[in-house]
N, C-alpha and C positions, 0 to 999 in steps of 0.2 A: 335673296339670302346673303349672308355675310360668310366669307370664305377666308380661312387663316392658312398659311403655309409655313412648313418647317423644311429647310433645305440643308441637307447634310453632304459632307464630302467635298469634292474639288470644284473649282471654278467652272469646269465643263458641265458638271452636274447642275450647277447653279443656273446656268443658261436655259437648260431644260425647264427648271423651275420658273424662271422668268418668262418663257414662252407660255407656260401653263397659266400663269397669272394673266398674261395678256389675252389668253383665249377666254378665261372666265369674265374678264373685264368687257371683252367685246360682246359677251353674251348677257351683259348688264348686271352682273354680280358685283356686290360691294366687297372690296378687299380690306381686311383688317389686320393690324399688326399684333393685336392681342388676342390669343387662342381662346381665352375665356370668354370672348364675345362672339367667337365663330360658330355658325351652325354647321359649316362643313370645314373639317380639318384635313389637309393634305400634306403628308410627310414624303419628301423625295429622298430616298435612302441611298446610302453608300454600302458597298459590299466587297470593297477592295481587299482589306486585310481583317484579321480577327478582331482587332480593337475597333475597327469601323463597324463591323457586323454587330458587336455588342452595343455599341453606341446607338446603331439604328434601331435595334429590338427594344432597348430600354426607352428610346424616344417614342417608339410606337406605343408601348404599353403606358407611358406617361400620358400621351395624348388621348388614350382610350379611357383614362379617368375622367375626362371632361364629358364623356357621354353619360356618365353617372351624375357628376356634380355641376356640370355647366350646361350651355346652351347647344352643344354639339349634338347633331342628329345623325350625321354621317362622318365615318373616318375612312379615308383613302390612303393607301400606300402605293408608291410607285418607285422606279428607279433601279439601281443595280442589285441591291439585295434581293428584290422581288424577282428580278431576272434570273438569279442564281438559284433561288429557293422558293419559288412561288408555291408549289404543292405542299411543301413542309410548312410554310407560313400560314396557308389556308387552314391546315389542320391544327395548328398549334395556337394561333392567335385569331379566334372567331370573332373578337371585338371589332375587327377590321371589316368594314362592309364591302370593300372592293380593293383587290390587289391588281395593279397594272404593271406588267413587265415591259421592258424596253421594246421588244419585239411587236408589242401591241400599240405602240405609240400613235400609229396610223389610225387606230380605232379608239384612241384614248376619249375623245369627246363622246363618241357613241356610247362608250361603256358608262361614263359618267352621267350622261343624259338619260340613259335607261335607269340608272339608280335613282337619280334625284327627281326626275319628271315621270317616273312610272310609265315609260315608253309613249309618252305623249307628244314627243318630238317638238318641244317648244323652242328649241335652240335655234340660233341664227348662223353662227360660225362653228366650224368643227376641225380646223386643221391647225396644227402647232406651226407658227410662222416666226422666222427670225425678226422680220420687220415689225412685228406686233408685240415683240417681247417688252416687258415693264423692267426697266433698270433698277436693281435693287441695291447697287453699290454706291449710292450717293449721286450727287449731281455733277461730278467732275471726272469720275473714273468709270470705265465700263470695260468688259471683256468681249473680245471678238473671236468666236470660234471659227477656225478655218477648215477643220476636218473632223471627222468622226471615226471611232475605233482605232485599231493599231494592228500592223502586221509584222512587228519586230519579233514576236514569239520568244521573249525572254522566258526562260524555263520556271521562273518564280511567279510570273505575272498572270493574273486571271482576266486581265482587260480584254484580250482578244476573244476569249470565251464569253464574256459578258456583252461587249460592245461590238464585236464582230471585226473584220478586216478594215484597214485604213481606207477611208472614203473621203476625198478632198471635195470641198465646195467650189463650184465655178468661181473664178476670179471676179467676174462681173457682178455676181450676187453679193459676194463679200465686200466689194467696193461700194455697191449700193447701200448696204447696211452701214458701212463706215461713214458714208456722207449723212445718213439719217442721225447717227450718233454725234457726228460733229455738229449738225443743225441744232441739236438738243443742247449744245453747250459742253459737251464731254471734252475735257483737256488731256486726259491720259487714256490712251487706248492700249489694252493688254491683249495682244494676239496669243491665242492659245490653240493647243491640240495636244494629243498624247505625245506627238513627235513633230513639232512644227517644221523641222528641217526636211521632212519628206513630203511637204506639202506640194501637190501637183504631179508626183510621180505617176499616180494611177490615171490622171486625166490627160497630162501633156507629155508624159514620156520622160520627164526630168524634173528635178527640184525647181519650184518657181518662187521659193520664199523670198529671195533677194528682189526679184521683180515686183512681187506684191508689196514688199515693204517700201519700195521706192514709189509706187503708185499711191500707197497710203500716205506717204511724206508729201504728196501734191495736194492732199486735201486740206483746205483752210481750217484752222480751229484747233487742230491738235497741237499741243506744246511737247508731250512726251508720247512716244511709241515704243513699246518693249514687246518681246516675244518669249514664250514659254511652251515648251522645253526644247532644248536643243541637243540631241544625241551626237556624241563626240565624232562618230565616223562620217557624219553628213555636214559637218561644219567646214565649208569650203573657204578658199581664199577670197572668192567673190563675196560670200556673206560677211566675212570679217571686214572686207573693204566697204561694203554697203554700210554696215554699222558705223565705221570710222568716218565715212565722207557725209553722213546725213546727220545734222544737229538734232532733228527731232527723235531720231532713234537713240534711246538711252544706252550709254556704254555699260551694258549689264548682260551677262550671259548666265543662264540657268542650265548647267551641263550635268545631268544625272549620270556620273560614271559608274556608280554602284561598288566598284572595287578597283583594285590596281594589280593585284595578282593574276597573272595569265592563266594559271590553274583554275582559279575561281571564276574568272571571266569566261573561260571556255565552258565550264559546267553551267554558267548562267546563260549561255548562247548569245553572248554579247559579241559585237563584230570588230571591237577594238582590242589591241593589246595594250599592256601597261605603258610601253614605250611610246606608242602612237598618242595615247592620252597625255602623257607628260609633254611630248614635243608640241602637241596642239596647244595646251595651256601656255607653254613658253611663247609660242608664236603669238597668240592672242594678246598677251601682256606686253609684248615687245612692239606690236603694231598699234596698240591702244593702251598707253600707259596709265590712264586713270580708269581702266575697265574694273568693274566689280564682277567677281565670279561667285557663283553659288553652285553647290552641288549636293547630291544625296547619296548615302552610302548604305549598304546593308552588311551587317556583321552577323556572323553565325550561320551563313549559307552551308548547306550540306557539304561535308568535306573540307571545310576551311580549316586548315591546321594553324598551330600556333606561328609557324613560319609564314604563312599567308597573311595572318593578322599583323604580324610585325612589319611585313611590307607596307600594308595599308597604314598602319600608325606612323611609321617613318615617312612615307608620302605625305600625310596630312601635316606632319610636323614641319614640313618645309614651308608652310604658310601661303601656298599658292591661292588658297580659297579664302574670300572674305565672309562668305556665309555657309554654313554646312549643317545638313540635317542627317541623322542617322536612324536607321530602323533595324530592329532586331528581326532576323528572318522569320516570316510567318509562313507555316505550312498550309497552302491553300489548296482546297478540293479541286481535282481535275488538272492541276499543273504538273508538268514533267518533274519538277523539283520535288514534289511532294512524294515522289516514288524513288527518289535517290536514297542510296544507303548513306550511312555516316551522318545521320542527322545529329547536330550539335545540341549539347545539353542546354537548358534554359539558363542555368547559372552561369555557364560560359559565355552565353550570348550577352547576358546582362553585364558580367565583368568587362567584356570587350566594349560594349556600348558606353559604359561609364568611362573607360580609358579614352576613347575617341572623343567624347563630349568634354572631358577635362582638357585636353590639349586644345581642342576647338575653341573653348571658352577663353583660354590664355591667349590664343592667336587673336581672337575677335577684340579682346580688352586692348591689346597692343595697337591694333588697327584703328579702334575708336580713338584712342589717345592721339594718333597721328592726324586726326581730323581737326584737332584743337587749333585755333588761329586761322583757319580757312573759311571762306565765305561760299555757301551753297544756295542754289535756288531751292525753294521748299513750296511744295503743293500744300496748301492749307485746306484741310477737310472737315475740321471740327473745332469747337470751342468748348471749354469746360463749363459746367453748369453755372459756376459762379462768375463767368466771363473773364476769368484772370489769366487764362492761358489758351493759346491757339495750339492745335494739334495737326501735324502734317508730316510729309515724307520727302526725302530727297530722291534723285534718280537712283540711289543706291538701295532702295527699299521698295519691295513690292507689298501690297496690301496684306495684312493679317499674317504674313510669314516673316517678314524682317522687321526692323525697328521703326521707331517714330521719332519725330522731332518735336519738342515742346518749347514754345516760344512765349515769353512772358509778354502779357498785354499791357503795353504802356502807351502814354500819349505819342511817343515817337514812332511806334509801329502799328498804330491803329489801322485796321483793315477797312477799306472803303468799297 
């Protein structure tokens, strides 16, 4: 049978999709990129914030149409949205033949097998394995998940409720998978977790991220190694020095600070103060002059006053960050922040969002102009359909989130 996948949400969710693809492939199913040709459609959902939930539900309903108009016989939904709202989804979207929550991943194949093979147990393999996953991010870039879940307990975040507490993978397993990726020809390795800086605390009693990065640098083949995401309170001098001293590690930090006002940070249950955040950023920039800094912010958090927002706006205006994303606070079921008083009106959130994005755009434009006249290494990932332009990224850009570099295809720069 032919199987098509739709993967929504973050890169960590994408790895779950890749492992599921690998499982189907080991059981001799044909994987297709066109859902119109698929007899089985699987949607791996995101349920992090309201907009992601809406996208997931709309995608499921869109895929359900292929059961009427296409070849699709079975529609399966899995992932974070299912983990949060499985019972409700089963009642409201009967077009889906099987919902699989994250808690059920150990029985994922058994459930699928029972559905499509009518309990005849024709399957060969049944476990999700990192080593068997099918890389879907091209032939040069791959993600490497080093931990599952999160234990930070930020009051706005549903991840601990969805994915559970932080659980690190053993270092030897991670390195074995990394060697496999290198042998496949992967040139850019992106190390990911909900908070990479806490890697190893649960297994080894302290953070082992620096040690892991050094071990990854010893593997032949990788040209770029980067890690996402680094919470400010756990970025140590050792980690900064590791990035500085190892040429393979991109001078790129994604530090989700969320806010700069102490009052808001406290209500968010964040562990850093505004001053600690600013001191850290100044330290990183002083030790690694060509470092690129990305962050994410939340505006309109419950109780955020105009004074709090002004502090955030003024901080962003200093131009510390090369890349910046802003979210309007989303009231999520089951999170402590959803029960806080002084919820901020949507119009106020939108206004503050626009103000931050406006100044961020201005800062970004100025930084981009400063690159003119400089020479950078570019990882070429694609070529336009007419073969006139190459498309790639520098060390300053992560896939799908940051910018791209477009290079005119001439006789002087033909790729071989």
